[in-house]
All heavy atoms as a GROMACS GRO file, in nm:
protein
  515
    1MET      N    1  11.084   8.076  10.014
    1MET     CA    2  11.038   8.179  10.108
    1MET      C    3  11.031   8.315  10.035
    1MET      O    4  10.929   8.385  10.044
    1MET     CB    5  11.124   8.198  10.227
    1MET     CG    6  11.109   8.311  10.316
    1MET     SD    7  11.228   8.321  10.450
    1MET     CE    8  11.202   8.486  10.493
    2LEU      N    9  11.135   8.342   9.953
    2LEU     CA   10  11.130   8.484   9.883
    2LEU      C   11  11.031   8.494   9.783
    2LEU      O   12  10.982   8.603   9.741
    2LEU     CB   13  11.271   8.516   9.836
    2LEU     CG   14  11.377   8.512   9.948
    2LEU    CD1   15  11.518   8.535   9.890
    2LEU    CD2   16  11.350   8.623  10.048
    3VAL      N   17  10.987   8.387   9.718
    3VAL     CA   18  10.883   8.391   9.612
    3VAL      C   19  10.760   8.445   9.666
    3VAL      O   20  10.690   8.524   9.598
    3VAL     CB   21  10.870   8.252   9.555
    3VAL    CG1   22  10.746   8.254   9.457
    3VAL    CG2   23  10.997   8.210   9.481
    4GLN      N   24  10.729   8.422   9.796
    4GLN     CA   25  10.597   8.486   9.852
    4GLN      C   26  10.596   8.625   9.854
    4GLN      O   27  10.495   8.694   9.875
    4GLN     CB   28  10.571   8.416   9.981
    4GLN     CG   29  10.666   8.448  10.093
    4GLN     CD   30  10.643   8.361  10.215
    4GLN    OE1   31  10.613   8.243  10.208
    4GLN    NE2   32  10.677   8.418  10.332
    5PHE      N   33  10.720   8.686   9.848
    5PHE     CA   34  10.737   8.835   9.843
    5PHE      C   35  10.740   8.886   9.705
    5PHE      O   36  10.765   9.008   9.689
    5PHE     CB   37  10.854   8.880   9.923
    5PHE     CG   38  10.856   8.852  10.071
    5PHE    CD1   39  10.942   8.752  10.126
    5PHE    CD2   40  10.766   8.920  10.148
    5PHE    CE1   41  10.931   8.721  10.256
    5PHE    CE2   42  10.764   8.897  10.283
    5PHE     CZ   43  10.837   8.788  10.346
    6GLY      N   44  10.726   8.804   9.605
    6GLY     CA   45  10.726   8.846   9.472
    6GLY      C   46  10.872   8.843   9.404
    6GLY      O   47  10.879   8.897   9.295
    7PHE      N   48  10.964   8.796   9.470
    7PHE     CA   49  11.090   8.783   9.400
    7PHE      C   50  11.114   8.645   9.337
    7PHE      O   51  11.128   8.546   9.395
    7PHE     CB   52  11.206   8.797   9.515
    7PHE     CG   53  11.200   8.936   9.569
    7PHE    CD1   54  11.130   8.964   9.688
    7PHE    CD2   55  11.265   9.044   9.506
    7PHE    CE1   56  11.128   9.090   9.745
    7PHE    CE2   57  11.275   9.174   9.560
    7PHE     CZ   58  11.208   9.194   9.683
    8HIS      N   59  11.122   8.653   9.210
    8HIS     CA   60  11.129   8.524   9.130
    8HIS      C   61  11.264   8.516   9.059
    8HIS      O   62  11.325   8.414   9.049
    8HIS     CB   63  11.010   8.520   9.026
    8HIS     CG   64  10.884   8.520   9.092
    8HIS    ND1   65  10.826   8.415   9.146
    8HIS    CD2   66  10.797   8.621   9.107
    8HIS    CE1   67  10.704   8.449   9.203
    8HIS    NE2   68  10.678   8.574   9.178
    9ASN      N   69  11.300   8.626   9.000
    9ASN     CA   70  11.428   8.638   8.923
    9ASN      C   71  11.530   8.730   8.988
    9ASN      O   72  11.524   8.846   8.961
    9ASN     CB   73  11.399   8.671   8.772
    9ASN     CG   74  11.531   8.669   8.691
    9ASN    OD1   75  11.628   8.649   8.744
    9ASN    ND2   76  11.510   8.696   8.566
   10PHE      N   77  11.611   8.675   9.071
   10PHE     CA   78  11.707   8.762   9.141
   10PHE      C   79  11.809   8.833   9.063
   10PHE      O   80  11.870   8.934   9.105
   10PHE     CB   81  11.759   8.687   9.259
   10PHE     CG   82  11.668   8.646   9.366
   10PHE    CD1   83  11.618   8.510   9.352
   10PHE    CD2   84  11.616   8.731   9.447
   10PHE    CE1   85  11.520   8.467   9.451
   10PHE    CE2   86  11.527   8.691   9.544
   10PHE     CZ   87  11.479   8.553   9.548
   11SER      N   88  11.828   8.784   8.942
   11SER     CA   89  11.938   8.852   8.855
   11SER      C   90  11.891   8.998   8.817
   11SER      O   91  11.968   9.078   8.795
   11SER     CB   92  11.959   8.764   8.734
   11SER     OG   93  11.843   8.763   8.650
   12ASP      N   94  11.765   9.024   8.842
   12ASP     CA   95  11.714   9.156   8.813
   12ASP      C   96  11.744   9.251   8.921
   12ASP      O   97  11.732   9.374   8.900
   12ASP     CB   98  11.559   9.159   8.795
   12ASP     CG   99  11.505   9.084   8.675
   12ASP    OD1  100  11.592   9.065   8.577
   12ASP    OD2  101  11.390   9.045   8.668
   13TYR      N  102  11.793   9.200   9.032
   13TYR     CA  103  11.815   9.291   9.150
   13TYR      C  104  11.965   9.301   9.181
   13TYR      O  105  11.989   9.327   9.312
   13TYR     CB  106  11.730   9.243   9.269
   13TYR     CG  107  11.586   9.252   9.231
   13TYR    CD1  108  11.523   9.142   9.187
   13TYR    CD2  109  11.512   9.370   9.243
   13TYR    CE1  110  11.387   9.144   9.152
   13TYR    CE2  111  11.386   9.377   9.215
   13TYR     CZ  112  11.316   9.267   9.162
   13TYR     OH  113  11.182   9.278   9.143
   14GLY      N  114  12.059   9.275   9.098
   14GLY     CA  115  12.201   9.283   9.133
   14GLY      C  116  12.264   9.154   9.154
   14GLY      O  117  12.211   9.056   9.125
   15ASN      N  118  12.386   9.161   9.218
   15ASN     CA  119  12.462   9.034   9.235
   15ASN      C  120  12.401   8.953   9.353
   15ASN      O  121  12.347   9.010   9.452
   15ASN     CB  122  12.610   9.075   9.265
   15ASN     CG  123  12.665   9.139   9.146
   15ASN    OD1  124  12.637   9.110   9.029
   15ASN    ND2  125  12.766   9.231   9.170
   16ALA      N  126  12.406   8.828   9.343
   16ALA     CA  127  12.366   8.732   9.448
   16ALA      C  128  12.457   8.741   9.568
   16ALA      O  129  12.571   8.764   9.553
   16ALA     CB  130  12.345   8.591   9.395
   17VAL      N  131  12.400   8.721   9.680
   17VAL     CA  132  12.477   8.713   9.806
   17VAL      C  133  12.464   8.572   9.864
   17VAL      O  134  12.362   8.510   9.839
   17VAL     CB  135  12.440   8.819   9.914
   17VAL    CG1  136  12.460   8.957   9.864
   17VAL    CG2  137  12.298   8.811   9.948
   18THR      N  138  12.550   8.532   9.941
   18THR     CA  139  12.538   8.400  10.002
   18THR      C  140  12.497   8.416  10.144
   18THR      O  141  12.548   8.493  10.222
   18THR     CB  142  12.681   8.330  10.010
   18THR    OG1  143  12.730   8.316   9.873
   18THR    CG2  144  12.672   8.187  10.072
   19LEU      N  145  12.378   8.346  10.178
   19LEU     CA  146  12.324   8.356  10.312
   19LEU      C  147  12.365   8.227  10.388
   19LEU      O  148  12.364   8.119  10.343
   19LEU     CB  149  12.176   8.349  10.301
   19LEU     CG  150  12.109   8.476  10.241
   19LEU    CD1  151  11.958   8.462  10.231
   19LEU    CD2  152  12.140   8.590  10.325
   20ARG      N  153  12.406   8.250  10.516
   20ARG     CA  154  12.437   8.143  10.607
   20ARG      C  155  12.306   8.079  10.660
   20ARG      O  156  12.201   8.154  10.650
   20ARG     CB  157  12.524   8.185  10.716
   20ARG     CG  158  12.668   8.237  10.663
   20ARG     CD  159  12.764   8.259  10.770
   20ARG     NE  160  12.706   8.362  10.863
   20ARG     CZ  161  12.768   8.460  10.925
   20ARG    NH1  162  12.891   8.477  10.901
   20ARG    NH2  163  12.704   8.547  11.007
   21ASP      N  164  12.313   7.972  10.714
   21ASP     CA  165  12.187   7.898  10.768
   21ASP      C  166  12.136   7.980  10.883
   21ASP      O  167  12.005   7.970  10.910
   21ASP     CB  168  12.217   7.757  10.815
   21ASP     CG  169  12.252   7.661  10.701
   21ASP    OD1  170  12.211   7.694  10.585
   21ASP    OD2  171  12.321   7.565  10.733
   22ASP      N  172  12.206   8.063  10.950
   22ASP     CA  173  12.154   8.133  11.066
   22ASP      C  174  12.117   8.283  11.026
   22ASP      O  175  12.082   8.360  11.117
   22ASP     CB  176  12.260   8.144  11.177
   22ASP     CG  177  12.390   8.213  11.143
   22ASP    OD1  178  12.412   8.218  11.024
   22ASP    OD2  179  12.458   8.255  11.237
   23GLU      N  180  12.114   8.306  10.901
   23GLU     CA  181  12.078   8.443  10.858
   23GLU      C  182  11.945   8.445  10.786
   23GLU      O  183  11.898   8.360  10.726
   23GLU     CB  184  12.186   8.505  10.747
   23GLU     CG  185  12.320   8.520  10.808
   23GLU     CD  186  12.416   8.566  10.710
   23GLU    OE1  187  12.411   8.522  10.591
   23GLU    OE2  188  12.503   8.648  10.747
   24VAL      N  189  11.861   8.558  10.803
   24VAL     CA  190  11.746   8.581  10.753
   24VAL      C  191  11.749   8.694  10.647
   24VAL      O  192  11.786   8.801  10.694
   24VAL     CB  193  11.626   8.614  10.859
   24VAL    CG1  194  11.502   8.631  10.796
   24VAL    CG2  195  11.624   8.494  10.952
   25PRO      N  196  11.709   8.680  10.528
   25PRO     CA  197  11.721   8.798  10.439
   25PRO      C  198  11.612   8.900  10.471
   25PRO      O  199  11.502   8.868  10.492
   25PRO     CB  200  11.694   8.734  10.295
   25PRO     CG  201  11.624   8.610  10.319
   25PRO     CD  202  11.671   8.563  10.464
   26VAL      N  203  11.655   9.027  10.458
   26VAL     CA  204  11.565   9.133  10.470
   26VAL      C  205  11.587   9.227  10.352
   26VAL      O  206  11.695   9.221  10.294
   26VAL     CB  207  11.577   9.218  10.602
   26VAL    CG1  208  11.546   9.119  10.722
   26VAL    CG2  209  11.717   9.261  10.610
   27PHE      N  210  11.494   9.314  10.324
   27PHE     CA  211  11.500   9.401  10.203
   27PHE      C  212  11.481   9.540  10.236
   27PHE      O  213  11.376   9.578  10.291
   27PHE     CB  214  11.395   9.352  10.093
   27PHE     CG  215  11.414   9.210  10.051
   27PHE    CD1  216  11.346   9.104  10.123
   27PHE    CD2  217  11.511   9.181   9.949
   27PHE    CE1  218  11.373   8.985  10.070
   27PHE    CE2  219  11.529   9.051   9.911
   27PHE     CZ  220  11.462   8.945   9.973
   28TRP      N  221  11.575   9.620  10.198
   28TRP     CA  222  11.573   9.760  10.222
   28TRP      C  223  11.478   9.819  10.117
   28TRP      O  224  11.470   9.792   9.998
   28TRP     CB  225  11.711   9.823  10.209
   28TRP     CG  226  11.713   9.974  10.222
   28TRP    CD1  227  11.718  10.072  10.133
   28TRP    CD2  228  11.704  10.038  10.355
   28TRP    NE1  229  11.713  10.198  10.190
   28TRP    CE2  230  11.708  10.183  10.332
   28TRP    CE3  231  11.695   9.994  10.485
   28TRP    CZ2  232  11.703  10.274  10.437
   28TRP    CZ3  233  11.690  10.082  10.583
   28TRP    CH2  234  11.698  10.221  10.556
   29ALA      N  235  11.381   9.906  10.163
   29ALA     CA  236  11.284   9.973  10.071
   29ALA      C  237  11.342  10.076   9.984
   29ALA      O  238  11.335  10.200  10.009
   29ALA     CB  239  11.173  10.022  10.151
   30CYS      N  240  11.429  10.035   9.888
   30CYS     CA  241  11.497  10.136   9.806
   30CYS      C  242  11.410  10.147   9.674
   30CYS      O  243  11.302  10.101   9.660
   30CYS     CB  244  11.635  10.082   9.768
   30CYS     SG  245  11.631   9.933   9.658
   31GLY      N  246  11.467  10.222   9.579
   31GLY     CA  247  11.405  10.250   9.454
   31GLY      C  248  11.368  10.121   9.377
   31GLY      O  249  11.256  10.120   9.312
   32VAL      N  250  11.444  10.028   9.379
   32VAL     CA  251  11.423   9.892   9.316
   32VAL      C  252  11.291   9.834   9.382
   32VAL      O  253  11.204   9.774   9.304
   32VAL     CB  254  11.540   9.801   9.316
   32VAL    CG1  255  11.505   9.664   9.261
   32VAL    CG2  256  11.659   9.863   9.241
   33THR      N  257  11.278   9.833   9.503
   33THR     CA  258  11.162   9.783   9.568
   33THR      C  259  11.043   9.856   9.524
   33THR      O  260  10.939   9.790   9.487
   33THR     CB  261  11.174   9.796   9.730
   33THR    OG1  262  11.295   9.739   9.773
   33THR    CG2  263  11.054   9.730   9.800
   34THR      N  264  11.048   9.978   9.517
   34THR     CA  265  10.933  10.061   9.476
   34THR      C  266  10.899  10.028   9.331
   34THR      O  267  10.777  10.010   9.293
   34THR     CB  268  10.960  10.210   9.476
   34THR    OG1  269  11.017  10.247   9.606
   34THR    CG2  270  10.848  10.303   9.443
   35GLN      N  271  10.994  10.029   9.239
   35GLN     CA  272  10.976   9.989   9.106
   35GLN      C  273  10.903   9.852   9.077
   35GLN      O  274  10.818   9.832   9.006
   35GLN     CB  275  11.110   9.998   9.016
   35GLN     CG  276  11.148  10.148   9.013
   35GLN     CD  277  11.284  10.163   8.957
   35GLN    OE1  278  11.354  10.056   8.925
   35GLN    NE2  279  11.336  10.284   8.954
   36ALA      N  280  10.951   9.757   9.167
   36ALA     CA  281  10.890   9.618   9.163
   36ALA      C  282  10.745   9.618   9.205
   36ALA      O  283  10.663   9.556   9.140
   36ALA     CB  284  10.976   9.522   9.245
   37ALA      N  285  10.720   9.705   9.304
   37ALA     CA  286  10.579   9.720   9.354
   37ALA      C  287  10.487   9.784   9.248
   37ALA      O  288  10.378   9.740   9.227
   37ALA     CB  289  10.572   9.796   9.492
   38ILE      N  290  10.544   9.885   9.186
   38ILE     CA  291  10.461   9.961   9.083
   38ILE      C  292  10.438   9.861   8.966
   38ILE      O  293  10.322   9.862   8.916
   38ILE     CB  294  10.533  10.079   9.040
   38ILE    CG1  295  10.542  10.181   9.153
   38ILE    CG2  296  10.477  10.141   8.921
   38ILE    CD1  297  10.624  10.306   9.126
   39LEU      N  298  10.534   9.786   8.924
   39LEU     CA  299  10.510   9.697   8.819
   39LEU      C  300  10.402   9.589   8.845
   39LEU      O  301  10.328   9.548   8.759
   39LEU     CB  302  10.644   9.619   8.781
   39LEU     CG  303  10.742   9.708   8.700
   39LEU    CD1  304  10.889   9.637   8.696
   39LEU    CD2  305  10.701   9.760   8.567
   40GLN      N  306  10.405   9.554   8.976
   40GLN     CA  307  10.300   9.456   9.016
   40GLN      C  308  10.164   9.512   9.020
   40GLN      O  309  10.062   9.459   8.978
   40GLN     CB  310  10.336   9.391   9.146
   40GLN     CG  311  10.441   9.277   9.144
   40GLN     CD  312  10.384   9.142   9.096
   40GLN    OE1  313  10.265   9.140   9.076
   40GLN    NE2  314  10.471   9.049   9.101
   41ALA      N  315  10.154   9.628   9.085
   41ALA     CA  316  10.021   9.700   9.113
   41ALA      C  317   9.967   9.763   8.987
   41ALA      O  318   9.841   9.771   8.975
   41ALA     CB  319  10.045   9.801   9.225
   42LYS      N  320  10.055   9.802   8.891
   42LYS     CA  321  10.011   9.871   8.760
   42LYS      C  322   9.910   9.982   8.797
   42LYS      O  323   9.800   9.997   8.748
   42LYS     CB  324   9.941   9.763   8.678
   42LYS     CG  325  10.031   9.662   8.622
   42LYS     CD  326   9.961   9.559   8.540
   42LYS     CE  327  10.052   9.452   8.485
   42LYS     NZ  328  10.136   9.374   8.563
   43PRO      N  329   9.954  10.080   8.886
   43PRO     CA  330   9.862  10.190   8.906
   43PRO      C  331   9.850  10.286   8.781
   43PRO      O  332   9.929  10.279   8.689
   43PRO     CB  333   9.941  10.274   9.019
   43PRO     CG  334  10.089  10.241   8.990
   43PRO     CD  335  10.082  10.097   8.944
   44GLU      N  336   9.744  10.366   8.790
   44GLU     CA  337   9.729  10.461   8.671
   44GLU      C  338   9.839  10.560   8.663
   44GLU      O  339   9.878  10.608   8.548
   44GLU     CB  340   9.591  10.533   8.689
   44GLU     CG  341   9.542  10.608   8.573
   44GLU     CD  342   9.406  10.668   8.598
   44GLU    OE1  343   9.320  10.593   8.635
   44GLU    OE2  344   9.385  10.786   8.563
   45PHE      N  345   9.900  10.610   8.773
   45PHE     CA  346  10.003  10.707   8.778
   45PHE      C  347  10.093  10.671   8.890
   45PHE      O  348  10.055  10.629   9.000
   45PHE     CB  349   9.941  10.847   8.801
   45PHE     CG  350  10.046  10.944   8.812
   45PHE    CD1  351  10.111  11.005   8.708
   45PHE    CD2  352  10.086  10.997   8.932
   45PHE    CE1  353  10.217  11.104   8.716
   45PHE    CE2  354  10.181  11.095   8.954
   45PHE     CZ  355  10.244  11.145   8.834
   46ALA      N  356  10.230  10.683   8.865
   46ALA     CA  357  10.327  10.665   8.973
   46ALA      C  358  10.450  10.734   8.940
   46ALA      O  359  10.479  10.773   8.826
   46ALA     CB  360  10.359  10.514   8.986
   47MET      N  361  10.516  10.792   9.048
   47MET     CA  362  10.649  10.860   9.035
   47MET      C  363  10.758  10.788   9.119
   47MET      O  364  10.725  10.735   9.221
   47MET     CB  365  10.630  10.993   9.090
   47MET     CG  366  10.566  11.100   8.996
   47MET     SD  367  10.556  11.262   9.070
   47MET     CE  368  10.712  11.303   9.126
   48THR      N  369  10.864  10.768   9.052
   48THR     CA  370  10.976  10.704   9.118
   48THR      C  371  11.109  10.764   9.056
   48THR      O  372  11.098  10.875   9.003
   48THR     CB  373  10.972  10.554   9.108
   48THR    OG1  374  11.073  10.491   9.174
   48THR    CG2  375  10.975  10.503   8.962
   49HIS      N  376  11.217  10.693   9.060
   49HIS     CA  377  11.345  10.742   9.007
   49HIS      C  378  11.405  10.639   8.925
   49HIS      O  379  11.377  10.525   8.934
   49HIS     CB  380  11.427  10.790   9.124
   49HIS     CG  381  11.489  10.690   9.206
   49HIS    ND1  382  11.405  10.618   9.295
   49HIS    CD2  383  11.615  10.631   9.196
   49HIS    CE1  384  11.489  10.519   9.353
   49HIS    NE2  385  11.611  10.530   9.297
   50ALA      N  386  11.494  10.680   8.842
   50ALA     CA  387  11.590  10.594   8.769
   50ALA      C  388  11.710  10.563   8.856
   50ALA      O  389  11.749  10.637   8.940
   50ALA     CB  390  11.635  10.655   8.641
   51PRO      N  391  11.758  10.437   8.852
   51PRO     CA  392  11.877  10.399   8.931
   51PRO      C  393  11.981  10.502   8.918
   51PRO      O  394  12.018  10.540   8.814
   51PRO     CB  395  11.915  10.267   8.878
   51PRO     CG  396  11.788  10.207   8.816
   51PRO     CD  397  11.719  10.324   8.768
   52GLY      N  398  12.035  10.552   9.037
   52GLY     CA  399  12.146  10.644   9.031
   52GLY      C  400  12.096  10.791   9.011
   52GLY      O  401  12.174  10.881   9.005
   53HIS      N  402  11.959  10.814   9.009
   53HIS     CA  403  11.907  10.944   8.988
   53HIS      C  404  11.784  10.971   9.080
   53HIS      O  405  11.676  10.987   9.032
   53HIS     CB  406  11.856  10.958   8.842
   53HIS     CG  407  11.967  10.944   8.741
   53HIS    ND1  408  12.012  10.825   8.692
   53HIS    CD2  409  12.052  11.046   8.671
   53HIS    CE1  410  12.115  10.839   8.605
   53HIS    NE2  411  12.138  10.978   8.595
   54MET      N  412  11.818  10.991   9.205
   54MET     CA  413  11.719  11.003   9.309
   54MET      C  414  11.659  11.152   9.286
   54MET      O  415  11.727  11.239   9.264
   54MET     CB  416  11.768  10.989   9.446
   54MET     CG  417  11.668  11.010   9.553
   54MET     SD  418  11.541  10.880   9.567
   54MET     CE  419  11.639  10.746   9.622
   55PHE      N  420  11.533  11.161   9.309
   55PHE     CA  421  11.460  11.294   9.302
   55PHE      C  422  11.447  11.350   9.440
   55PHE      O  423  11.399  11.290   9.530
   55PHE     CB  424  11.318  11.281   9.240
   55PHE     CG  425  11.238  11.407   9.234
   55PHE    CD1  426  11.267  11.511   9.147
   55PHE    CD2  427  11.134  11.425   9.332
   55PHE    CE1  428  11.192  11.624   9.149
   55PHE    CE2  429  11.064  11.551   9.328
   55PHE     CZ  430  11.092  11.636   9.238
   56VAL      N  431  11.513  11.474   9.454
   56VAL     CA  432  11.506  11.542   9.582
   56VAL      C  433  11.440  11.675   9.567
   56VAL      O  434  11.466  11.746   9.467
   56VAL     CB  435  11.647  11.559   9.635
   56VAL    CG1  436  11.653  11.627   9.765
   56VAL    CG2  437  11.719  11.429   9.647
   57SER      N  438  11.342  11.704   9.654
   57SER     CA  439  11.274  11.828   9.648
   57SER      C  440  11.233  11.877   9.786
   57SER      O  441  11.234  11.808   9.880
   57SER     CB  442  11.141  11.796   9.564
   57SER     OG  443  11.054  11.906   9.572
   58ASP      N  444  11.208  12.015   9.784
   58ASP     CA  445  11.156  12.062   9.913
   58ASP      C  446  11.004  12.071   9.916
   58ASP      O  447  10.944  12.129  10.009
   58ASP     CB  448  11.223  12.199   9.931
   58ASP     CG  449  11.175  12.306   9.822
   58ASP    OD1  450  11.121  12.264   9.730
   58ASP    OD2  451  11.206  12.422   9.845
   59LEU      N  452  10.937  12.010   9.813
   59LEU     CA  453  10.786  12.007   9.818
   59LEU      C  454  10.737  11.914   9.914
   59LEU      O  455  10.804  11.812   9.945
   59LEU     CB  456  10.742  11.978   9.679
   59LEU     CG  457  10.779  12.061   9.564
   59LEU    CD1  458  10.730  11.999   9.433
   59LEU    CD2  459  10.706  12.198   9.588
   60LYS      N  460  10.630  11.944   9.975
   60LYS     CA  461  10.569  11.848  10.082
   60LYS      C  462  10.481  11.743  10.005
   60LYS      O  463  10.421  11.783   9.904
   60LYS     CB  464  10.481  11.936  10.178
   60LYS     CG  465  10.563  12.023  10.257
   60LYS     CD  466  10.483  12.100  10.361
   60LYS     CE  467  10.571  12.190  10.432
   60LYS     NZ  468  10.497  12.264  10.539
   61ASP      N  469  10.469  11.629  10.057
   61ASP     CA  470  10.382  11.523  10.003
   61ASP      C  471  10.238  11.566   9.975
   61ASP      O  472  10.185  11.548   9.865
   61ASP     CB  473  10.382  11.402  10.097
   61ASP     CG  474  10.501  11.322  10.111
   61ASP    OD1  475  10.589  11.351  10.029
   61ASP    OD2  476  10.515  11.243  10.192
   62GLU      N  477  10.176  11.644  10.065
   62GLU     CA  478  10.043  11.682  10.051
   62GLU      C  479  10.024  11.785   9.934
   62GLU      O  480   9.919  11.800   9.873
   62GLU     CB  481   9.980  11.750  10.173
   62GLU     CG  482  10.054  11.860  10.232
   62GLU     CD  483  10.169  11.822  10.343
   62GLU    OE1  484  10.196  11.704  10.348
   62GLU    OE2  485  10.205  11.910  10.419
   63ASP      N  486  10.135  11.857   9.902
   63ASP     CA  487  10.131  11.946   9.780
   63ASP      C  488  10.131  11.867   9.647
   63ASP      O  489  10.108  11.928   9.556
   63ASP     CB  490  10.250  12.043   9.789
   63ASP     CG  491  10.239  12.142   9.905
   63ASP    OD1  492  10.117  12.158   9.959
   63ASP    OD2  493  10.349  12.190   9.952
   64LEU      N  494  10.171  11.742   9.657
   64LEU     CA  495  10.184  11.662   9.528
   64LEU      C  496  10.070  11.575   9.515
   64LEU      O  497  10.068  11.495   9.410
   64LEU     CB  498  10.311  11.586   9.526
   64LEU     CG  499  10.445  11.670   9.528
   64LEU    CD1  500  10.566  11.587   9.549
   64LEU    CD2  501  10.456  11.758   9.401
   65SER      N  502   9.984  11.554   9.612
   65SER     CA  503   9.876  11.455   9.600
   65SER      C  504   9.775  11.496   9.487
   65SER      O  505   9.748  11.618   9.455
   65SER     CB  506   9.797  11.444   9.736
   65SER     OG  507   9.738  11.570   9.766
   66ILE      N  508   9.716  11.385   9.435
   66ILE     CA  509   9.630  11.406   9.322
   66ILE      C  510   9.483  11.398   9.370
   66ILE      O  511   9.448  11.314   9.448
   66ILE     CB  512   9.650  11.303   9.215
   66ILE    CG1  513   9.791  11.322   9.157
   66ILE    CG2  514   9.555  11.309   9.105
   66ILE    CD1  515   9.840  11.209   9.055
   0.00000   0.00000   0.00000
């Protein structure tokens, strides 16, 4: 099931967790999710953050658009 979402090597995303039969895995859209999407999409330009180094600003999205 998770391969269809692009997750092939889970060791890249931290420690494994054990799922019970009645549980459904969900993924929080954190920086790792963004980085995985950028690596797949290969856009000409992208901004994200390094793990543990979130970028915080008072700039508005529309002021940063290209």
